[in-house]
Phi, psi and omega in degrees: 000119179298143181231143174228158178246134178279134178275175183300334181262015177083010180274142177230136173270120179287123182305147185305317180302318178290316177304317181292315181300323184268000184054045181273142178235162175306133179093345176299146179262147183229146177247134176251126177245123179263117179280158183307324182278003178098357176289141178252127178251139183247130181231123172293136177273130184299144179281153176282150179305324181295335179278335182249359183300129176085002182299325185261003188305319181282338182269344186264130176279159180302129176269194179271150177286165179297326176294320179294321177295316179299317181295317180296320177294318180297318180298321185289339180266354179292142175280139176297142181281145180270142182208000000 
């Protein structure tokens, strides 16, 4: 079970194992929810599209154009010809 120590200014370093499991990076925002029984729940706040736009551009291979997709779909719905 990961453990962290709070510093004098209220700062806590989130253990590496927890950061990895939650896929947290420097600059990510977190929400803390305190439940009625005193349990604290930590939630990463979703990033805005503008912050992540283009992140995968180099990793994604060229896909099919809409015309190519339409043609492939049309072909898949054609009935086989009898012969």
